[in-house]
C-alpha positions as CSV (number, residue, x, y, z in Angstrom):
1,M,-60.2,14.4,18.3
2,S,-57.7,17.0,19.3
3,F,-55.5,17.0,22.3
4,V,-54.9,20.7,23.2
5,K,-52.5,22.4,25.6
6,K,-55.2,22.7,28.3
7,E,-55.6,19.0,28.2
8,I,-51.9,18.5,28.5
9,L,-51.9,20.8,31.5
10,D,-54.9,19.0,33.1
11,S,-53.1,15.6,32.6
12,L,-49.9,17.0,34.2
13,C,-51.9,18.5,37.1
14,D,-53.5,15.0,37.7
15,Q,-50.1,13.2,37.6
16,Y,-48.1,15.8,39.6
17,S,-50.5,17.1,42.2
18,Q,-47.7,18.3,44.4
19,Y,-47.0,21.2,41.9
20,L,-49.2,24.2,41.5
21,R,-51.2,24.4,38.3
22,K,-49.8,27.9,37.5
23,D,-46.2,26.5,37.8
24,L,-47.0,23.6,35.4
25,S,-48.6,26.1,33.1
26,K,-45.5,28.3,33.1
27,A,-43.3,25.2,32.4
28,I,-45.4,24.2,29.4
29,N,-45.3,27.8,28.1
30,L,-41.6,28.0,28.6
31,I,-41.1,24.8,26.6
32,F,-43.3,25.9,23.7
33,N,-41.9,29.4,23.6
34,E,-38.3,28.0,23.5
35,I,-39.2,25.7,20.6
36,I,-40.8,28.7,18.8
37,E,-37.9,31.0,19.4
38,S,-35.3,28.4,18.3
39,V,-37.1,27.7,15.1
40,A,-37.5,31.5,14.5
41,R,-33.7,31.8,14.9
42,N,-33.4,29.2,12.1
43,Q,-32.3,26.4,14.5
44,R,-33.3,22.8,14.4
45,V,-35.1,21.5,17.5
46,E,-34.8,17.9,18.3
47,I,-37.0,16.3,21.0
48,R,-35.9,12.7,21.6
49,L,-38.6,10.1,21.3
50,F,-40.9,12.7,19.7
51,G,-39.5,14.3,16.6
52,N,-37.6,17.2,15.0
53,F,-38.8,20.7,14.1
54,E,-36.7,22.2,11.3
55,P,-37.1,25.6,9.6
56,R,-37.3,25.5,5.8
57,H,-37.4,28.2,3.2
58,Q,-39.9,27.9,0.4
59,K,-39.0,29.8,-2.7
60,A,-41.4,32.1,-4.5
61,R,-43.4,30.3,-7.2
62,L,-46.1,30.7,-9.7
63,G,-49.4,29.4,-8.6
64,R,-53.0,29.3,-9.9
65,N,-56.2,30.5,-8.3
66,P,-58.4,27.3,-8.3
67,K,-61.6,29.2,-8.7
68,S,-60.7,31.5,-11.6
69,G,-57.7,29.7,-13.0
70,K,-55.8,32.9,-13.0
71,K,-52.0,32.7,-12.5
72,L,-50.6,34.5,-9.5
73,E,-47.2,34.7,-7.9
74,I,-46.9,33.2,-4.4
75,S,-44.2,34.9,-2.4
76,A,-41.3,33.2,-0.7
77,K,-41.8,32.2,2.9
78,N,-40.4,30.2,5.8
79,K,-42.1,27.1,7.0
80,V,-41.6,24.5,9.8
81,H,-41.1,20.9,8.9
82,W,-41.7,18.3,11.5
83,K,-40.3,14.8,11.2
84,I,-41.6,12.1,13.5
85,S,-39.0,10.1,15.5
86,R,-38.5,6.4,14.8
87,E,-39.7,5.5,18.3
88,L,-43.0,7.5,18.0
89,L,-43.6,6.0,14.6
90,Q,-43.2,2.5,15.9
91,K,-45.4,3.2,18.9
92,I,-48.2,4.6,16.6
93,N,-48.0,1.6,14.3
94,Q,-47.8,-0.9,17.2
95,D,-51.0,0.4,18.6
96,I,-52.8,0.2,15.2
97,N,-51.7,-3.4,14.7
98,R,-53.1,-4.4,18.0
99,D,-56.5,-3.0,17.1
100,E,-56.8,-5.2,14.0
């Protein structure tokens, strides 16, 4: 099951009913846009208790088409690496261990 931005907004609206929905939506969009812009500027973004977003460069490499087996060159590109925080990892594992 996915938890999408609309559901985050709905949850915030339920918890903070004193704020207008459009203001909470603007706040969420500002946060996401700032993360995107920072990573695009090749900066590492750290959100305590959640994780880190870090831009990484992947070199060009030789790949293979799985259908035909033909070799092809895969161009270099930038990717985003996300590393989970220790606290979030412990929280996830704590919840799993309770269910067993």
